[in-house]
N, C-alpha and C positions, 0 to 999 in steps of 0.2 A: 801284635803277633798273629792274631786270628786272621786279619786281613792279608798279612804277608803269606800265610799258608794258603788262603783262598786264591790269591793271585798266582802263587806258584803252581797250584793245582790246575788253574785255567791255562797257564802257559804250557805246562807239561802236556796237557791234553790237546793243545791247539792243532798239532798235525792231524789228529784224528778228526777233529771238527772241520778242519780245512780241506780234508780230502774230498775230492769229487770225482765222478766218473769222467773219462776222457770224451764222452759223447753227451749230447743234449737229448732231452726227450724227443725233440723233433727229428733226430737222426735215427731213431728206432723204427724198424719196419716190421710190421706184423707178418707172421708166416703166411697167412691167407692172402695178403697183398702180393708177396713175391710169388706164391704158387699160381695166382691168377695171371700174373704177367708172363710166367713161363708157359702156362697152358695156352694163353692167347698169342704166344710168339712175339711178345713185346719186350725183347731182351737185347735189341740191337745195340743200344748204348749203355749196356749194363754188364758189369763184371762181377761174378759171384765167386768169392774165395772161401774155401774151407780152411780155417786156422786151427782145426782140432784134429782128432785122430782119424776121422773118416770123412771123405767127400761123398756124401750120399745124395745131395741135391742135384738134380739134372742140370747139366751145363756148368757145374762149378769146377774150379781149379783147386787141386789138392796142394796146399802149401805145407801142411803138417802142423803139429801143435806148437804154437808160438810162445809157450812157456819156455821152450828151448831156444837159446840164443841163435843156434845154427839155422832154425826155421825163421826167426826174425830177420836174419840176414838174407835168407832165401826170398822172403816177402819183399824186402827192400829191392833186391836185384830184379825180381819179377816186375815190380811197379815202376822201375826206372823209365821204361819206354811207354808207359800208359799215360794218356792225356789226363791232366789234372781236372778236366771238365767232365770226364767219364764218371758215371754213377758206379760206385764200388760198394758192394754189400759183402760184409764178412759174417761168418757164422762159425760156431763150434758145436754146441749141443752135447758135450760130454757129460755135463752135470747141470744142476740148477744154475741159472743165469748169474745169481749173485755170488756164487762160489767159483765160477769158471776161471781157471788160471791162464786161459789163452786169449780171450777177447780183448782184455785191456792192453796188453803189449801190442797186439795187432792194430787196435784202433789208434793207439798213440803214434804208430808208424804212419798211418793215413793222415793224421793231423800234422805231424812233422814234415811230411812230404807235400803238404798243401792241397790235398784232394778236397775240392769244394762240395762234392756230393757224396761224402762218405756216409755209409749207413751200416747199422748193426742189426742183424736179424734178431728179433726179440723172442728168444726161446726160454721161457720161464722155467721149464722142468728139464727137458732133454730132447734130443733130436728124434728119438723114437716116439715119445708121447706127442710132441708138438709138430712133427712133420710126417714121419712114417706111418703112424697109426691113423692119420687123417687121409692117407693115400694121396698125398701131394706128389708132384712130379719128382721122381727119384731116378738114380742111376740104375740102368737095367742089370 
């Protein structure tokens, strides 16, 4: 009986253990890397998408919070004509990275649509602390 309960507990918890982020560590981009590329005008083959409440990074396209299905559809529509070879960086920054409701749905879209160079801007705290306070290139 004891083993049956243990097995039940393991199987019941399996979805939690099996969950993983839709990106790999290699797909994370540090803010300083993106900032230096923007400053050096090395963004020709780069698309920067804001999937949160504000598009504050210079050159980014405002999709809106992708926790809302309407904005997920807006993202899909926007990406339909974008080359799957283009480097696409998404960001939100509304809250700490591990709690953000917007980055996961957006990154899943990039994966589902077959973008080979999908990136997620690694914003551990929020856009103010990890971008604006560092005086990185922002919308005027």
